N, C-alpha and C positions, 0 to 999 in steps of 0.2 A: 711605530705604535705597536704596542703589545696586544695580545689576544684579549687580555683583561680590559684594556682601554677600548678596543673595538666592541667588545660585548657591552661595556657601559654606554658607549655612544649609540649602539643599536637599541639598547633598552630605552634610553632617553628619547630616541627618535620614535620608537613605537609608542611610548607614553604620550608624546606630543601628537601623534597621529590619532590616538584614541580620543584625546581631549578635543582635537579639531573636529572629529566626527560627532561627538556629543554637542559641541558648540554649533556646528552646522545644523544639527537636528533641532536644537533649541531655537535658533534663528528662524528656521522654516516654520516651526510651530507658532512663534510670536508673530511672524509675518501673516500667517493665516488668521490669527486673532485680530490683528490690526485691520486687515481687509474686511473681516466680518463686522467689526465695530464701525468702520467707515460706512458700510452698507446700512447699518442700523441708524447711524447718525443722519445719513441722507434721508432715510424714511421718516425719522422723527422731525426733521426740518420741514418736510412736505406736510406732515400732520399739523405742525404748529402754524404754518402758513394757512392751511385750510381752516383751522380754528380761529385764527385772526380774522379771516374773511367772514366767518359766520357770527362772530361776536358782535353784539350791538355796539354802535359807536356812542360813547358816553358824552360826546360833545366837548370833552376836555382834551385839548390838543397837547397838554403837557406830557401825556403818556404815563402819568403816575397812577398807582393803584389807590383806590379809595376804600375806606373801611365800610362794611355794610351797616355799621352803627350810624353812619352819616345819613343813611336813607330811611331810618326808622320814622314811623308816623309820629306826629306830635304827642299823642296820648301815652307814649312810652316814657 
């Protein structure tokens, strides 16, 4: 191998190492984002369950949402 070839390989290796470093940094940042989002999701699930417990039972076991227009008094 000539010096020129060694220099080319060394430069390519250095470029790959730089790309790897940036990739590892990006993965670490994304991992932190995913962990934070999972914490937020867990908190939201707890809140939804608490709201479900507090919500009055409509007596309708189908679980479908009803329009508020269905509950209007007859004079409307």
